[in-house]
N, C-alpha and C positions, 0 to 999 in steps of 0.2 A: 581157200582156193589159191593156188599158186599163180604167178604171173604167166607162166607158160600155158596153163590151163585156160586162163582168161583170154590170152591171145588166140588160142585155137578156137574158142567160142566166138570171138569177134570175127575171125576169118570165116568160119562156117556160116555165120549169120550174114556176112557181107556177100558171100558166094550166092546165097539164096536171094537176097534183096537185089543185087546187081545182075542176077541171071547169068553169072559167069562161073561155071564150075572149075575153070582153070586158073582162077585168081589165086595168087600166092601171097604169103605174108609180106614179102618185100614190095608187092604192088600197093600195099596200104601205106599212104603217105603219112597219115596222122589219124589217131582215134582218141576220143575223149568222151567222158560222161556229160560234159558241158558243150558249149558252142565250139565249132571248128570253123576257122576262117578259111574261105575258099579263094584260091588264086586263079589266074587265068589258066584254062586248060584242065581244071580240076572239077570234080563233082563231089558234093557232100550228101550222104544219105544217112537216115536213121535206121539203125539195126535194133529191132525191138527186143531180141533176146541175144545178148545180155543188156540191152538198153544203152547203147553208145552211139555216137555220131562218128562216121567214118568218111575220110577224104581219100579219093583215088583219082588217077588221071582219067580224062574223058574216054580214052580208048578202051579202058577196062570196064566201062559201063555198057553192058549188052542188053539193057532193057529196051523194049520197043517204044 
């Protein structure tokens, strides 16, 4: 799996988890298979497929 393919999978999974179909790759601040440190104004979520943790700004989190 290439890095571009992995990044697309992370983005697709983050769109589903965060309930934000307009999320872009540049909106993802950090992603990792391990722990991700969250700063003020950020949200960290676990994306089950491909199994990574993703950090985005709170305004990109559209979950209820």
